[in-house]
Backbone as numpy.savetxt, mean C-alpha at the origin, in Angstrom:
# Nx Ny Nz CAx CAy CAz Cx Cy Cz
-47.69 3.28 15.15 -46.92 3.60 13.94 -45.45 3.68 14.31
-44.63 2.94 13.58 -43.21 2.87 13.91 -42.49 4.12 13.44
-41.54 4.55 14.23 -40.73 5.71 13.87 -39.50 5.27 13.10
-39.02 6.10 12.19 -37.84 5.71 11.41 -36.63 5.59 12.30
-35.84 4.55 12.03 -34.64 4.31 12.81 -33.58 5.35 12.48
-32.84 5.74 13.49 -31.77 6.72 13.29 -30.61 6.07 12.55
-30.10 6.76 11.54 -29.02 6.21 10.73 -27.74 6.11 11.55
-27.04 5.00 11.41 -25.77 4.80 12.10 -24.68 5.61 11.41
-23.59 5.91 12.12 -22.48 6.65 11.47 -21.94 5.93 10.23
-21.90 4.60 10.29 -21.41 3.87 9.12 -22.35 4.03 7.94
-23.66 4.02 8.19 -24.62 4.19 7.11 -24.50 5.57 6.48
-24.30 6.59 7.33 -24.13 7.95 6.81 -22.85 8.04 5.99
-21.78 7.44 6.50 -20.51 7.45 5.77 -20.66 6.76 4.42
-21.33 5.61 4.40 -21.51 4.87 3.15 -22.35 5.66 2.16
-23.40 6.33 2.66 -24.25 7.11 1.77 -23.49 8.27 1.15
-22.68 8.96 1.95 -21.89 10.06 1.41 -20.84 9.56 0.43
-20.25 8.42 0.73 -19.23 7.86 -0.16 -19.85 7.50 -1.51
-21.05 6.94 -1.50 -21.69 6.51 -2.75 -22.12 7.68 -3.62
-22.18 8.87 -3.05 -22.54 10.03 -3.86 -21.43 10.43 -4.84
-20.21 10.07 -4.52 -19.07 10.38 -5.40 -18.86 9.20 -6.34
-19.27 9.38 -7.59 -19.18 8.28 -8.55 -17.73 7.90 -8.84
-16.86 8.88 -8.86 -15.45 8.59 -9.13 -14.88 7.70 -8.04
-15.19 8.01 -6.78 -14.70 7.19 -5.67 -15.29 5.79 -5.71
-16.56 5.68 -6.08 -17.20 4.36 -6.17 -16.54 3.53 -7.27
-16.29 4.16 -8.42 -15.62 3.44 -9.52 -14.22 3.03 -9.10
-13.51 3.94 -8.42 -12.15 3.62 -7.96 -12.16 2.47 -6.96
-13.14 2.47 -6.06 -13.25 1.36 -5.11 -13.55 0.05 -5.83
-14.39 0.12 -6.88 -14.66 -1.07 -7.68 -13.42 -1.57 -8.39
-12.59 -0.64 -8.90 -11.35 -1.04 -9.56 -10.41 -1.73 -8.58
-10.29 -1.16 -7.37 -9.44 -1.77 -6.35 -9.95 -3.16 -5.99
-11.27 -3.29 -5.85 -11.85 -4.59 -5.50 -11.62 -5.61 -6.60
-11.81 -5.21 -7.85 -11.62 -6.13 -8.98 -10.17 -6.57 -9.08
-9.26 -5.60 -8.97 -7.84 -5.94 -9.03 -7.46 -6.87 -7.88
-7.99 -6.60 -6.68 -7.68 -7.46 -5.55 -8.19 -8.88 -5.74
-9.40 -9.02 -6.32 -9.98 -10.36 -6.52 -9.20 -11.13 -7.57
-8.92 -10.49 -8.71 -8.21 -11.22 -9.77 -6.78 -11.53 -9.36
-6.16 -10.66 -8.54 -4.82 -10.96 -8.05 -4.86 -12.13 -7.08
-5.91 -12.18 -6.24 -6.04 -13.30 -5.31 -6.28 -14.62 -6.03
-7.02 -14.56 -7.14 -7.35 -15.77 -7.90 -6.36 -16.04 -9.03
-5.22 -15.36 -9.02 -4.26 -15.50 -10.11 -3.85 -16.95 -10.39
-3.60 -17.80 -9.37 -3.19 -19.18 -9.68 -4.26 -19.99 -10.42
-5.52 -19.55 -10.33 -6.61 -20.33 -10.94 -7.11 -19.76 -12.26
-6.81 -18.48 -12.54 -7.35 -17.88 -13.75 -6.27 -17.55 -14.79
-5.02 -17.76 -14.46 -3.95 -17.49 -15.41 -3.58 -18.77 -16.17
-3.22 -18.65 -17.43 -2.86 -19.84 -18.21 -1.49 -20.41 -17.88
-0.67 -19.64 -17.15 0.70 -20.08 -16.90 1.15 -19.62 -15.52
1.95 -20.46 -14.87 2.57 -20.08 -13.61 3.95 -19.50 -13.90
4.12 -18.18 -13.78 5.42 -17.59 -14.14 6.55 -17.99 -13.22
6.24 -18.62 -12.08 7.28 -19.10 -11.18 7.85 -20.45 -11.62
7.07 -21.19 -12.39 7.47 -22.54 -12.79 8.41 -22.45 -14.00
9.70 -22.57 -13.74 10.68 -22.42 -14.82 10.60 -23.56 -15.83
10.08 -24.70 -15.42 10.00 -25.85 -16.34 8.99 -25.62 -17.46
8.07 -24.66 -17.26 7.05 -24.41 -18.27 7.33 -23.18 -19.11
8.51 -22.60 -18.90 8.91 -21.44 -19.69 9.80 -21.88 -20.84
9.64 -21.23 -21.97 10.43 -21.54 -23.15 11.02 -20.24 -23.71
12.33 -20.24 -23.85 12.98 -19.05 -24.42 12.58 -18.81 -25.87
12.05 -19.87 -26.52 11.57 -19.69 -27.89 10.36 -18.78 -27.95
9.65 -18.66 -26.81 8.48 -17.78 -26.74 8.82 -16.39 -26.22
10.09 -16.09 -26.01 10.49 -14.81 -25.42 10.20 -13.65 -26.37
9.71 -12.57 -25.77 9.46 -11.29 -26.46 8.52 -11.45 -27.65
7.51 -12.27 -27.49 6.50 -12.44 -28.54 5.43 -11.36 -28.41
4.89 -10.89 -29.53 3.90 -9.80 -29.49 2.56 -10.29 -28.96
1.67 -9.37 -28.58 0.34 -9.76 -28.11 -0.44 -10.55 -29.17
-1.14 -11.58 -28.70 -1.92 -12.43 -29.60 -1.16 -13.62 -30.14
0.08 -13.80 -29.73 0.89 -14.92 -30.24 0.48 -16.22 -29.56
0.41 -17.30 -30.34 0.11 -18.63 -29.80 1.43 -19.31 -29.49
1.69 -19.56 -28.20 2.96 -20.09 -27.77 3.05 -21.60 -27.87
4.18 -22.09 -27.42 4.42 -23.54 -27.47 3.52 -24.30 -26.51
2.96 -23.61 -25.52 2.05 -24.26 -24.59 0.66 -24.48 -25.16
0.39 -23.90 -26.32 -0.90 -24.09 -26.97 -1.94 -23.04 -26.66
-1.63 -22.05 -25.81 -2.59 -21.00 -25.48 -2.10 -19.66 -26.03
-3.03 -18.74 -26.15 -2.75 -17.44 -26.74 -2.18 -16.51 -25.67
-1.07 -15.87 -25.98 -0.50 -14.85 -25.09 -1.13 -13.51 -25.47
-2.26 -13.19 -24.85 -3.04 -12.01 -25.25 -2.26 -10.71 -25.07
-1.39 -10.65 -24.09 -0.57 -9.45 -23.86 0.88 -9.65 -24.25
1.19 -10.75 -24.92 2.56 -11.03 -25.33 3.34 -11.72 -24.22
4.63 -11.83 -24.43 5.52 -12.45 -23.45 6.69 -11.52 -23.14
7.37 -11.80 -22.02 8.52 -10.98 -21.65 9.81 -11.62 -22.13
10.94 -11.12 -21.64 12.24 -11.60 -22.12 12.55 -13.02 -21.68
11.85 -13.53 -20.66 12.06 -14.90 -20.20 11.04 -15.88 -20.77
10.17 -15.40 -21.64 9.14 -16.26 -22.22 7.92 -16.42 -21.36
7.77 -15.61 -20.32 6.60 -15.69 -19.46 5.41 -15.01 -20.10
4.25 -15.61 -19.95 3.02 -14.98 -20.41 2.80 -13.70 -19.61
2.69 -12.58 -20.31 2.67 -11.28 -19.64 1.39 -11.10 -18.83
0.28 -11.61 -19.31 -0.97 -11.52 -18.55 -0.83 -12.24 -17.21
-0.27 -13.44 -17.24 -0.06 -14.19 -16.00 0.92 -13.48 -15.08
2.01 -12.97 -15.65 3.02 -12.29 -14.84 2.46 -11.03 -14.20
1.58 -10.30 -14.91 1.00 -9.08 -14.35 0.09 -9.41 -13.18
-0.73 -10.44 -13.30 -1.62 -10.80 -12.20 -0.82 -11.26 -10.99
0.22 -12.05 -11.21 1.07 -12.45 -10.09 1.81 -11.25 -9.53
2.22 -10.32 -10.40 2.88 -9.12 -9.93 1.96 -8.23 -9.11
0.69 -8.12 -9.53 -0.28 -7.37 -8.74 -0.48 -8.02 -7.37
-0.49 -9.33 -7.36 -0.65 -10.05 -6.10 0.50 -9.72 -5.15
1.72 -9.73 -5.67 2.88 -9.42 -4.84 2.86 -7.96 -4.39
2.53 -7.05 -5.31 2.52 -5.63 -4.96 1.49 -5.32 -3.88
0.28 -5.87 -4.02 -0.75 -5.63 -3.02 -0.36 -6.24 -1.69
0.20 -7.44 -1.72 0.61 -8.10 -0.48 1.66 -7.28 0.25
2.68 -6.83 -0.46 3.74 -6.05 0.17 3.22 -4.71 0.65
2.38 -4.05 -0.17 1.83 -2.76 0.23 0.98 -2.85 1.48
0.10 -3.86 1.55 -0.78 -4.01 2.71 0.02 -4.40 3.96
0.97 -5.33 3.80 1.76 -5.76 4.96 2.62 -4.62 5.49
3.29 -3.90 4.59 4.12 -2.77 5.02 3.26 -1.68 5.65
2.10 -1.40 5.04 1.21 -0.39 5.61 0.68 -0.78 6.97
0.31 -2.05 7.15 -0.23 -2.50 8.44 0.83 -2.44 9.54
2.05 -2.88 9.23 3.11 -2.85 10.24 3.49 -1.41 10.57
3.62 -0.55 9.54 3.95 0.85 9.78 2.83 1.54 10.56
1.57 1.19 10.26 0.43 1.75 10.98 0.52 1.41 12.47
0.73 0.13 12.76 0.78 -0.32 14.16 1.95 0.31 14.91
3.13 0.29 14.29 4.32 0.83 14.94 4.22 2.34 15.13
3.86 3.05 14.05 3.82 4.50 14.12 2.71 5.02 15.02
1.51 4.41 14.93 0.40 4.87 15.78 0.70 4.64 17.25
1.27 3.49 17.57 1.61 3.21 18.96 2.67 4.17 19.48
3.69 4.42 18.67 4.77 5.30 19.10 4.27 6.73 19.27
3.46 7.22 18.32 2.95 8.59 18.42 2.00 8.78 19.59
1.11 7.79 19.82 0.18 7.90 20.94 0.91 7.82 22.27
1.91 6.95 22.35 2.68 6.82 23.59 3.45 8.11 23.89
3.99 8.75 22.84 4.71 10.00 23.05 3.78 11.09 23.59
2.55 11.15 23.04 1.59 12.13 23.52 1.18 11.84 24.96
1.05 10.56 25.29 0.67 10.18 26.66 1.80 10.46 27.65
3.03 10.14 27.27 4.15 10.28 28.20 4.47 11.74 28.47
4.51 12.56 27.41 4.83 13.97 27.58 6.28 14.19 28.03
6.62 15.43 28.28 7.93 15.77 28.83 9.08 15.43 27.91
10.17 14.96 28.49 11.38 14.67 27.73 11.21 13.46 26.82
10.41 12.49 27.27 10.18 11.31 26.42 9.49 11.72 25.13
8.48 12.56 25.25 7.78 13.04 24.06 8.70 13.85 23.17
9.49 14.71 23.76 10.40 15.55 22.98 11.43 14.70 22.24
11.98 13.69 22.91 12.98 12.84 22.28 12.39 12.04 21.12
11.23 11.42 21.35 10.61 10.61 20.30 10.25 11.47 19.10
9.66 12.62 19.33 9.20 13.45 18.21 10.36 14.11 17.49
11.47 14.36 18.16 12.62 14.91 17.45 13.20 13.87 16.50
13.21 12.61 16.93 13.67 11.53 16.04 12.74 11.40 14.85
11.42 11.48 15.10 10.44 11.39 14.02 10.62 12.56 13.06
10.78 13.77 13.58 10.96 14.95 12.72 12.24 14.84 11.90
13.29 14.30 12.51 14.54 14.12 11.77 14.35 13.16 10.61
13.62 12.08 10.84 13.39 11.13 9.76 12.52 11.72 8.68
11.51 12.51 9.05 10.62 13.11 8.06 11.32 14.17 7.21
12.48 14.62 7.66 13.22 15.60 6.87 13.89 14.96 5.65
13.99 13.63 5.64 14.56 12.92 4.50 13.44 12.37 3.62
13.59 12.43 2.30 12.57 11.83 1.43 12.45 10.33 1.68
11.22 9.83 1.65 10.99 8.40 1.92 11.70 7.52 0.90
11.72 7.94 -0.36 12.35 7.13 -1.40 13.85 7.02 -1.16
14.48 8.10 -0.68 15.91 8.07 -0.40 16.22 7.12 0.75
15.42 7.19 1.80 15.63 6.31 2.95 15.38 4.85 2.56
14.34 4.61 1.76 14.05 3.24 1.32 15.17 2.70 0.43
15.74 3.53 -0.42 16.84 3.11 -1.28 18.05 2.68 -0.44
18.39 3.48 0.55 19.56 3.16 1.38 19.32 1.87 2.15
18.15 1.73 2.75 17.84 0.54 3.54 17.78 -0.71 2.67
17.19 -0.58 1.48 17.11 -1.73 0.59 18.49 -2.17 0.14
19.37 -1.21 -0.11 20.73 -1.56 -0.50 21.48 -2.25 0.63
21.21 -1.85 1.87 21.90 -2.45 3.02 21.32 -3.82 3.36
19.99 -3.94 3.34 19.34 -5.18 3.76 19.36 -6.25 2.68
19.49 -5.86 1.42 19.53 -6.84 0.34 18.16 -7.14 -0.23
18.12 -8.01 -1.25 16.88 -8.35 -1.92 16.08 -9.37 -1.12
14.78 -9.38 -1.38 13.90 -10.32 -0.69 12.65 -9.62 -0.21
11.60 -10.41 0.05 10.32 -9.84 0.46 10.41 -9.17 1.83
10.95 -9.88 2.82 10.98 -9.33 4.17 11.97 -8.18 4.32
13.17 -8.24 3.73 14.02 -7.04 3.76 13.37 -5.83 3.10
12.61 -6.07 2.02 11.91 -4.97 1.35 10.82 -4.40 2.25
10.05 -5.26 2.91 9.01 -4.79 3.81 9.62 -4.01 4.97
10.75 -4.49 5.50 11.42 -3.78 6.59 11.86 -2.39 6.14
12.37 -2.27 4.93 12.79 -0.96 4.41 11.59 -0.03 4.25
10.47 -0.56 3.75 9.28 0.27 3.55 8.69 0.71 4.89
8.66 -0.19 5.86 8.12 0.16 7.18 8.96 1.26 7.83
10.27 1.11 7.75 11.16 2.11 8.34 11.01 3.47 7.67
10.73 3.45 6.36 10.58 4.70 5.63 9.22 5.35 5.83
8.21 4.59 6.31 6.84 5.12 6.35 6.25 5.25 7.74
6.78 4.59 8.74 6.12 4.61 10.05 6.06 6.01 10.65
7.01 6.87 10.27 7.06 8.22 10.85 5.82 9.03 10.48
5.24 8.80 9.30 4.03 9.52 8.92 2.87 9.17 9.85
2.75 7.88 10.20 1.72 7.47 11.14 2.00 8.02 12.53
3.27 8.02 12.93 3.62 8.51 14.26 3.30 9.99 14.41
3.61 10.78 13.40 3.33 12.21 13.46 1.82 12.46 13.50
1.05 11.74 12.68 -0.40 11.91 12.67 -1.01 11.47 13.99
-0.57 10.31 14.50 -1.11 9.80 15.78 -0.75 10.74 16.93
0.43 11.31 16.90 0.84 12.22 17.97 -0.04 13.47 17.97
-0.32 14.02 16.80 -1.17 15.20 16.75 -2.58 14.91 17.24
-3.16 13.78 16.80 -4.51 13.43 17.23 -4.54 13.08 18.71
-3.54 12.34 19.17 -3.51 11.92 20.58 -3.27 13.10 21.51
-2.51 14.08 21.07 -2.28 15.26 21.90 -3.58 16.02 22.13
-4.44 16.06 21.10 -5.75 16.71 21.26 -6.65 15.91 22.19
-6.57 14.57 22.10 -7.39 13.73 22.96 -6.89 13.71 24.39
-5.59 13.91 24.56 -4.97 13.79 25.89 -5.55 14.78 26.89
-5.97 15.93 26.43 -6.47 16.96 27.34 -7.98 16.88 27.58
-8.65 15.90 27.00 -10.10 15.80 27.17 -10.46 15.13 28.48
-11.70 15.33 28.87 -12.12 14.91 30.21 -12.12 13.39 30.37
-12.51 12.66 29.34 -12.59 11.21 29.50 -11.20 10.59 29.70
-10.16 11.20 29.09 -8.80 10.72 29.30 -8.33 11.08 30.70
-8.66 12.29 31.15 -8.29 12.67 32.51 -8.97 11.77 33.54
-10.21 11.38 33.24 -10.90 10.46 34.15 -10.23 9.09 34.16
-9.79 8.62 32.98 -9.10 7.33 32.91 -7.77 7.38 33.63
-7.09 8.53 33.57 -5.80 8.65 34.24 -5.93 8.66 35.76
-7.12 9.05 36.25 -7.33 9.07 37.70 -7.64 7.70 38.27
-7.83 6.71 37.41 -8.09 5.35 37.84 -6.78 4.56 37.83
-6.75 3.40 38.47 -5.51 2.61 38.48 -5.28 1.81 37.20
-5.61 2.36 36.06 -5.38 1.68 34.79 -3.91 1.83 34.39
-3.38 0.82 33.74 -2.00 0.87 33.27 -1.89 1.80 32.08
-0.70 2.35 31.84 -0.53 3.23 30.67 -0.91 2.54 29.37
-0.62 1.25 29.26 -0.96 0.53 28.02 -2.46 0.52 27.77
-3.26 0.31 28.81 -4.72 0.28 28.65 -5.25 1.67 28.33
-4.67 2.69 28.93 -5.12 4.06 28.64 -4.85 4.41 27.18
-3.66 4.04 26.70 -3.29 4.37 25.33 -4.12 3.59 24.32
-4.23 2.27 24.52 -4.86 1.43 23.51 -6.38 1.39 23.61
-6.96 1.66 24.78 -8.40 1.57 24.93 -9.10 2.92 24.95
-8.36 4.00 25.22 -9.02 5.30 25.35 -8.51 6.34 24.35
-7.21 6.32 24.08 -6.64 7.35 23.21 -6.62 6.92 21.75
-6.00 5.78 21.47 -5.84 5.35 20.08 -7.16 5.16 19.33
-8.20 4.56 19.91 -9.44 4.40 19.15 -10.02 5.71 18.62
-9.81 6.80 19.33 -10.32 8.09 18.89 -9.37 8.79 17.91
-8.23 8.17 17.64 -7.29 8.72 16.66 -7.36 8.00 15.32
-8.27 7.04 15.19 -8.31 6.22 13.99 -8.70 6.98 12.71
-9.67 7.91 12.72 -10.06 8.55 11.45 -8.90 9.15 10.66
-8.05 10.01 11.26 -6.93 10.53 10.46 -5.91 9.46 10.09
-5.75 8.44 10.96 -4.80 7.38 10.66 -5.27 6.53 9.49
-6.57 6.33 9.35 -7.10 5.56 8.22 -6.81 6.28 6.91
-6.95 7.59 6.92 -6.64 8.38 5.72 -5.17 8.23 5.34
-4.30 8.34 6.34 -2.86 8.18 6.08 -2.56 6.78 5.59
-3.28 5.78 6.10 -3.03 4.39 5.71 -3.31 4.17 4.24
-4.40 4.73 3.72 -4.72 4.55 2.29 -3.64 5.17 1.41
-3.17 6.33 1.81 -2.12 7.00 1.03 -0.82 6.22 1.11
-0.47 5.73 2.29 0.80 5.05 2.46 0.81 3.66 1.83
-0.34 3.00 1.74 -0.38 1.72 1.03 -0.07 1.94 -0.44
-0.69 2.96 -1.03 -0.39 3.28 -2.43 1.07 3.69 -2.58
1.59 4.44 -1.61 3.00 4.84 -1.66 3.92 3.64 -1.54
3.55 2.67 -0.68 4.38 1.47 -0.52 4.42 0.66 -1.80
3.29 0.57 -2.51 3.26 -0.15 -3.78 4.16 0.54 -4.81
4.08 1.87 -4.84 4.93 2.62 -5.77 6.41 2.49 -5.40
6.72 2.53 -4.11 8.11 2.38 -3.68 8.65 0.99 -4.00
7.81 -0.03 -3.79 8.24 -1.40 -4.13 8.55 -1.51 -5.61
7.70 -0.94 -6.45 7.94 -0.99 -7.89 9.21 -0.23 -8.26
9.44 0.90 -7.60 10.65 1.68 -7.87 11.91 0.91 -7.48
11.89 0.32 -6.29 13.06 -0.43 -5.82 13.31 -1.66 -6.68
12.24 -2.36 -7.06 12.41 -3.53 -7.93 12.90 -3.12 -9.31
12.44 -1.99 -9.80 12.91 -1.48 -11.09 14.41 -1.19 -11.05
14.89 -0.70 -9.91 16.31 -0.38 -9.76 17.15 -1.59 -9.35
16.49 -2.75 -9.18 17.22 -3.96 -8.81 17.50 -4.09 -7.33
16.78 -3.32 -6.49 17.01 -3.35 -5.04 15.83 -3.93 -4.28
14.80 -4.38 -4.99 13.62 -4.89 -4.32 13.56 -6.40 -4.32
12.60 -6.94 -5.05 12.43 -8.38 -5.13 13.42 -8.97 -6.12
13.78 -10.24 -5.96 14.72 -10.87 -6.91 14.08 -11.08 -8.27
14.92 -11.40 -9.25 14.45 -11.56 -10.63 13.46 -12.71 -10.76
13.57 -13.70 -9.90 12.68 -14.88 -10.00 11.24 -14.57 -9.64
10.97 -13.44 -8.98 9.61 -13.07 -8.60 9.15 -11.93 -9.50
8.15 -12.16 -10.34 7.75 -11.17 -11.34 6.88 -10.06 -10.76
7.47 -9.19 -9.95 6.73 -8.03 -9.47 6.56 -7.04 -10.62
5.64 -6.10 -10.46 5.39 -5.15 -11.54 6.62 -4.30 -11.85
7.32 -3.89 -10.80 8.54 -3.11 -11.04 9.58 -3.89 -11.78
9.72 -5.18 -11.47 10.68 -6.02 -12.17 10.27 -6.24 -13.62
8.97 -6.41 -13.87 8.50 -6.58 -15.25 8.77 -5.33 -16.08
8.54 -4.16 -15.48 8.81 -2.91 -16.19 10.30 -2.78 -16.48
11.13 -3.14 -15.52 12.58 -3.06 -15.71 13.05 -4.03 -16.79
12.48 -5.24 -16.80 12.89 -6.23 -17.80 12.58 -5.79 -19.23
11.50 -5.04 -19.38 11.12 -4.62 -20.73 11.63 -3.25 -21.13
12.24 -2.53 -20.19 12.66 -1.17 -20.49 13.72 -1.14 -21.58
14.62 -2.10 -21.56 15.70 -2.10 -22.55 15.23 -2.47 -23.95
14.00 -2.98 -24.06 13.47 -3.37 -25.37 12.50 -2.33 -25.93
12.32 -1.22 -25.23 11.36 -0.21 -25.69 11.74 0.36 -27.05
13.02 0.67 -27.24 13.45 1.29 -28.49 13.40 0.32 -29.66
13.38 -0.99 -29.39 13.30 -1.97 -30.47 11.87 -2.28 -30.88
10.89 -1.59 -30.28 9.50 -1.77 -30.66 8.72 -2.75 -29.81
9.38 -3.41 -28.85 8.68 -4.36 -27.99 8.15 -3.62 -26.76
7.19 -2.77 -27.02 6.66 -1.88 -26.00 5.85 -2.61 -24.94
5.22 -3.73 -25.30 4.25 -4.37 -24.43 4.87 -4.90 -23.14
6.16 -5.19 -23.15 6.79 -5.79 -21.96 6.78 -4.82 -20.79
6.92 -3.52 -21.07 6.91 -2.51 -20.02 5.58 -1.77 -19.91
4.92 -1.55 -21.04 3.72 -0.70 -21.05 2.59 -1.35 -20.26
2.29 -2.61 -20.49 1.15 -3.23 -19.83 1.33 -3.36 -18.32
2.49 -3.79 -17.82 2.67 -3.76 -16.36 2.59 -2.34 -15.79
3.09 -1.35 -16.55 3.00 0.03 -16.09 1.57 0.52 -16.00
0.74 0.14 -16.98 -0.68 0.52 -16.94 -1.37 -0.10 -15.73
-1.09 -1.38 -15.48 -1.69 -2.04 -14.31 -1.27 -1.36 -13.02
0.00 -0.97 -12.91 0.50 -0.30 -11.72 -0.17 1.06 -11.54
-0.31 1.81 -12.62 -0.94 3.13 -12.54 -2.39 3.02 -12.13
-3.13 2.07 -12.70 -4.53 1.88 -12.35 -4.68 1.59 -10.86
-3.83 0.72 -10.34 -3.92 0.33 -8.93 -3.63 1.51 -8.02
-2.54 2.23 -8.27 -2.15 3.34 -7.39 -3.15 4.48 -7.47
-3.58 4.84 -8.68 -4.54 5.94 -8.82 -5.87 5.59 -8.16
-6.34 4.36 -8.32 -7.61 3.95 -7.71 -7.53 4.02 -6.18
-6.44 3.54 -5.60 -6.29 3.59 -4.14 -6.24 5.04 -3.67
-5.55 5.90 -4.39 -5.47 7.31 -3.99 -6.82 8.01 -4.10
-7.61 7.68 -5.11 -8.94 8.29 -5.23 -9.86 7.87 -4.09
-9.78 6.60 -3.70 -10.55 6.14 -2.55 -10.09 6.86 -1.28
-8.77 6.98 -1.12 -8.24 7.68 0.05 -8.63 9.15 0.09
-8.67 9.81 -1.07 -9.08 11.21 -1.12 -10.53 11.38 -0.66
-11.41 10.47 -1.10 -12.80 10.57 -0.70 -12.96 10.31 0.80
-12.25 9.33 1.33 -12.30 9.07 2.77 -11.79 10.28 3.55
-10.74 10.89 3.06 -10.20 12.09 3.73 -11.21 13.21 3.73
-11.88 13.43 2.60 -12.88 14.50 2.52 -14.04 14.27 3.48
-14.42 13.02 3.67 -15.55 12.73 4.54 -15.18 12.79 6.02
-13.97 12.39 6.35 -13.56 12.38 7.75 -13.08 13.74 8.24
-12.79 14.66 7.30 -12.36 16.00 7.67 -13.49 16.97 7.34
-14.21 17.48 8.33 -15.34 18.39 8.05 -14.96 19.62 7.27
-13.72 20.08 7.39 -13.30 21.28 6.66 -13.25 21.07 5.16
-13.09 19.80 4.73 -12.98 19.49 3.30 -14.30 19.11 2.68
-15.36 19.00 3.49 -16.66 18.62 2.94 -17.24 19.76 2.11
-17.84 19.39 1.01 -18.47 20.40 0.15 -19.85 20.72 0.71
């Protein structure tokens, strides 16, 4: 008679995650938004980047209007005559891309710096962490605003500003986790071998610091998306030619009082759904990875 197989940590994590219906729904929303954003070029009736297919005669049309292209603008059009449904999907694509790229780079840079500081100790650790603490004393939005104004508009300058504003959160978290791991026996055993500092940090310390870093990553990806929208709304993020959600909201803000609410409202709803869903998933992951927060 066969004995039941022992559940793997991933299976236990998945089972606990599925018990929270709100988190499961939020994960489904994130997955759906990610899929439709990825398939935007194939499922949208219009390419908002193609200026030859835009008509100013279709500008600021209400939802349900049949444009000159022959298709229905279900969510209306913006001030440039772009189909708002198409522009929102392309904007979601840009927002997710920038959020994930900025989060991944900040994760790598901050985790490496924090783990190295914990490994090095002494004056090196003190110097690195004082710089990190100094940066954390400034609001991320303020630092991102200054950097975006200095670096100028564009995708890569925007990503550089977001990474600089967010890597310190990963560094502080990695330093705290790595400092706890540094005093454990397996790390002391690795230090007694002729392994290089890089191998000790990346193969022994950092892998055991991943749980808290994953939680920070989910929060910071949502924060990066919100920061990108804020900077684009203020004219410091992406250029006007790229219909990010923040730019779409900014383009329609001046028409709110004239009754053309759809230009700003619908991109804002899409942005809220994305950020809230990512945060709900991150909250559930945090609760599961932190035993003190488990019910």
